[in-house]
N, C-alpha and C positions, 0 to 999 in steps of 0.2 A: 330509499334506504336511509338508515339512521347515520348521523355523523360518527366518525371513529375517533375515540381517544385512545392513543397508545400509551402504555405506562411501562417504563423500563426501570427495574430495580438495579441500582448501581451503587449501594450505599455500603456494601461489605467491607470489612477491614482487610480481608485477603492475607491473614497471618501466615498462611502455609506458602505464600508466594517468596516470603522472606526479601521484601522488597520496600524501598521508600516510595515507589511509584504506585499510585492507585491501581488495584487489580484491573479495572476496565481499560487502563491505558496500556497495558501489556499487549503486545502486537502479534497478530497473525497475518501472514503475507505482507508484512510492511505497514499494517494499518491497525491501529487500536481496536481491540474487540468490541468496545463500544460503538465504534465507528462502522464495523460490520453490521451491528444490530440496527443502528440508525438507517443505514442505507437500505436495509431490508424493509424496515418500517415505513419509510418514505414511499416505497414502491406501492404500498397500499393507499397512498393519498389520504393520510389521517387528517382530520380537522384540528387535531391536538397532539402534540408530542411531548410527553412529560418524562423527565428524568429525575429520579429519586437519588440524592447524593448524601454522603455522610462523611466517613473517614477520609481525610485528605481531599475533601470536597472542592477546596479553592483551586487546587492543582487541576482538578477534573474540570471544573467550570472555565478555568483559563485555556484548557486545550481546545474548547469549543466557543470560544468568545465571539467569533464571527458567525456563528450559526444561530441566526435570529429566530428560527422556528421552534426552538427548544424552550420548554417552560421548566426551570429548575425548582425542585421541591426538596428542602433539607430534612432529612431524618434526623432527629435530635436525641432520640432514644433508640437503643438497639435490642429490641425484645422480640424479634422475629419478623418474618415476611407480613404477618398481618399488622403488626405495628407500623411497617414501613408504608403499607397501603393506606393506614388511617391518615398519615401526614399528607398523602397525594389526593385523598378524597375531596377535600374543598377546591381543589384545582381542576377536577374532572368536569367536562361539559355535562350539564343536565341532559337527560333524554337522549344519551349517546350509547353506542356500544363501546364496551372497554376491552382492550386486548393487553394482557399482562405478559412482558418478555423480561428477560434477564441479560444484563450486560455481559456475563461470563458464559453465555450460550451463543457464540458468534456465527455458527454455520447454519442456523435455522433459515429455510427457504421461503419464498414468497407464496409458493404454490400450496404448501402445507398450512400456512396462515389463513389463506383464502378459503381452504376447506373448513377450518373452524368457524370463520366468520359466517359461513353460509348456514350454519345450524343454530345461530343465536337469535333469540327473541325474548319477549318479556317472560315466556314460560320455560325456557330452555337456556342451559349453560353449556358450554362445549369445553371438554377438557382434552388436552393432548397427551395420548398415552403411547408407550412404546413396550416392545418385547426385548428384554435384556437377557443375555446369556448369563451374565453375572449381576443379579439384582441387588447385591449387598450395598447398603448405604442409601438405597432409593425408597421412597414411599411406595407402598404396594397398593394397586388398584383392587378394591374389594366389590365383587359384584354378587347380585342376588340369583336366585334360582332361574329367574327370567332372563339373565345375562345383563341386566342393567347395572350400571356403575352406582354404588350407594355410599361408598366411602373411600378415604384415603388413610391408610395407616403408615405412619413414619417408622423407619427401621428400629429405633430404640423403643417404640411402643408396641411393635409387633410380636405376636406369639409365634411359636415354630410353624403352625400350619401356614399363617399368613406370610412368614419369611420365604416359604417354598414357592409363592406366587412369582411369576417372571413378568407379569405386566406391571409396569412401574410408571409412576408420575413423572412427567417431564417438567412440571412446573408451570408451564404455559396453559393459559386458558382465555377464553372470551366470555363475557358476561355483559348483561344490560347494567348501565349505570344506576338504574332504580333498584335493581335486585341487589347490586353490590351495597348501596347505601343503607338497604335494610338488613343485610346480613353481617356486614362489617363490625357494627357496634357490639354485636352479640358474640363475637369471638372471644373465648376464655384462654387463660393460660394453664388450664388443668391438664398438664401432661408432664412427662419425665424431664422435659427441658425448661419447663416454666416459661415457654414462650408462647407468642400468639401466632399459630399457625395460618396462614392465608388459606391453606387446604381445607379448613375446617367451615369454608363457605359451602362446601359440598353438603355436609350434613345439615347445615341450616337451611339451605335452599330446598333440600327434601322435606324438611320439617314444614316448610311453608308451601308444599304441594308442587314444587317445580320439578322438572326432569333434568338429569345430567346426561347430555349427548357426549360421545367421544369421537375423536378422530385419531387413527393410528399414524404415529410418525416414524421416521427412520432414525434408529438409534445413533447412527453415525452422525447425522446432523444435529442431534440433541445433546450431544455430550457437553459437559460443563467443564470449567477450568477451576481447580482449586490449588494447584501447584504447578511447577515449571515442567514436571514430567507430563502432567495432563496437557499442558500448554503445548510441549513438543509434539504429543500425538495429535492434537488438533492441527498443528502446522502441517504435519505429514498428510493428513486427510485434505487439507486445503489445497496443498501443492498438487497432490494427484488430481483433485477436481480441475484445477486451472490447466494442467498439462493436457488432460484428456480433452477438455474444451478446445484447446488450441490445435491439437492433432486432428479432431474431428472437423476442423475448420480449414485444413490444408496446411498445416505445419508439420515438417518432419523433424522429429527430434532423434538424434542418434543414440543418446543415452538419457531417456526422459527423467529417470530418478535423480539426475544430477543438475537438471535446469531448475531454477528458482524464480518464481514470479513474486515480486514484492509491489505490486500496483496493479495497474490497468493496462492490458495489451490491446490495442486497436488494429485489427487486421484490415488492411486496405487492399490486400491482394492474397495470391495463393502461391504454392510452390516455394514456400519459405523453409529454409534449412538452418536448424539450430544445433550446433555441435555441443559436446559435453562441457559441464561446468560453467554455464552462461547464466547470468543473473540480470533479470530485467525489472527495473524499480520505476516508481512513479508512473508516468503516462507515456507509453512508448507505442508508436505507430509504425506498422511495417508494411511496405508496399510489396508488388509482385517480385518474386525470384530474389528476395533478399536472402543473404548468407552470413551468418553470424558465427565467427570462428571460436574454438575452444577457449575457455577461461576468460571470455570477454564480459564486461559490465556496462550495461547501457541504462542510463536514468533520464527520463523526461526528455525523450528525443524522437524526432521524426525522421525514418529512413524510407525514402521513396524507392521506386522501382529499381531493381538490379543492383542495389548497393551491396558491396561486399566488405564485410568487416573482419579482417584476418585475425588470427589467434591473439588473446592477451591484450586486447585493446580496451579503452575506456572512453565512453561517450556520455557528456552531461549537458542537459539543456541545450542541444544543438539540432541543426537541420541539414540533413544530407540529401541532396537532389539526386536525380537519376544517374545511376551507373557510377556513382562515387565509389573509391576504394580507399580504405584506411588500414594502417597496420602493417605487419604485426607490431605489437607494442607501441601503439600510438595512444596519445591522449588528447581528447577534444574537451576542453573546459567550456564553461558558460558562454553562450551565444556565439558559437562557432558555426558559420554558415558555409557550406561547401557547395558550390554550384555544380552542375551537371558535368560529368567525366573528369572531375578533378581528382587529386590524389594526394593523400598524406600518408607518408611511409613510417618505417620503423624509427622508434625513438624520436618522434615529432610531437611537440605539445603545442596546442593552440588555445587561445582565448580571446573572445570579443574580436573575431575577425570575419571578414567574408573573403574567401577564396573563389576567384572567378572561374568560369567555365574552361575546362581543359588545362588549368594551372596545376602545378604539382610542387611539393615540397617532400622529396623522397626519404630524406633520413637526417637525424641528428639536428634538429632545429627547433627553435622556439619562436613562434609568431604570436605576438599580443597586441591588441588595439590596432589592427592594420586593415586596410581596405586594399585588396589585391585584385587586379584586372584579370583579363582572360588572357590564356596562352603564357602564363608567367612561369619561369623556372627559377625555383629557389633552391640554391646549391647546399651541400651538406654543411652543417655547422653554422648556418646563418642564424643571427639574433636580432630581432626588433628590440632595440633598448628603449623600452616605453616607460620607464619609471625612473624619475630623478631623485627618488627618496622622499618626495612629498606628494608628486601629482603624476598622474598618466598622461601620456602624449601620443599622438596618432602618427602612423606611418601610412603613406599612401603610395602604392606601386601600381602604375597604369598598365595597359595592356602590352603583351609581347616584351616585357622586360626580362633581361637574364641576370640573375644574381649569382655571382661566383661563390664558390665554397668558402666557409670560414669568414664571412663578412659580418660585419656589425653596423646596423642601420639606427643611428641615434635619433630618436624622434624628438620634436616634430620634424619629419623629413618627408620630401616627395620625390619619387623617382619617375620620371615622365616616360611616356610611351616610347618604346623601342630601345630604351637606354640599356647599357650593360655596365655591370659593376664587376671589376676584376677580383679574383679570388684573394682573400686576405686583406680586403679594404674595410676601412672604418669610415662610414659616410656620415657627416654631420650637417651637410647642406644639401639643398635640392639639386638634382641632376636633371639637365635639359634632355628633351626629346632626342633620341638617336645617339646620344653622346656616349663615350666610354670613360668610366670614372675608376682610378686606380689610386690607392693611397699607401702603396708598399714603401717600407724603408729601403734605402739603398744597401745592396749587398756588400759586406766586407768579408774579406778572407785574410787571416792571420797565418802566415807561413811558419812551419815548424813548431806549431802550438804543442806545449806540453800539458798534459792534463795533471791536475793536482793529484798527488798520492796521500793515502792514508798514513798519519804519523803514529 
């Protein structure tokens, strides 16, 4: 098979988005529209990936500066899609098949694109067409009496009979690079818009004796985005796709329409339950029998078997081993590692900690920059004082330690195995194994105390 060159048109100004952000960077499911198209294109294993950029192009390139497989081509004049392709033509691999995609059509699927490429050779182009209930605004597919595609007529150039046609142009097509190189220079701007239409390749290819093959696509997957209303509609379609995929793979959603997927969910098990108003962002891995409570937000985290996230909890860049329980109203910040059977309860915040197996911090606690052993009890109101105003310091709590309520552990500090910290203590030096540490002030009682009265 020939090498594949994928060309993605991403130079449009996106005026109707009313945004300083380039249109291809507006997000669907937490990922820029262009990223969706790039991901799909990469599944085809192309030899070349070309992105045509223009308005706010430096912002666009900066967003993908680490993706070395992209060849960037700048469109310096904006005279239509045919004009855009003229800039890309010198960069296209000779003797390749060329697949033309659009950055604002993010839901296109690999299966449809593969079907197009199967029909392309030196004598055949393949155009992706769709049936539209409301074809207004789309180019109409014109067929002859034999049913063969012979032209595409844009909305503003169509007569009333042509406007009644419901088969429309998706804009996506596949073509031999040799055919593209001979037809592209002959495109003219003789139309109402005075633009160079890439769709005129159809007419020119037919004049050269070639045939136009077609593949029917799903209109739902081929919707484009021109404004934020259309963006929201595609977001809804995408969310429904992701929810359906998860439910068919063993996830129970109590109210699917309220669950939002803003990244990639990796299922490592089944019998997962997701309650209403949950958001999963970044890369989230879920094991067997995971339960995620109402209103919780999880970002870039791995939840192993039997993890229970009680309602209204937040987890970010963290690892939860088997049978961990958190919440309600818990917050696990970056690099929180909770070992098996540990527990973080309500109104507990953690960051950059390891909580050992079977250890627990049940409520009203902040644990930051701490290494906590197994079987440790952290009492309510405990704080690891890890920041001195300039630097962070570490707290080490060894196995079987008991920290009483309302204690402050001033790092750097080490509480050794089996030690006990009495409630209300401030610990600023290390505590030996098995010791009891208490730093309470002496109780004073003043008899016959009279409270101040308001004057």
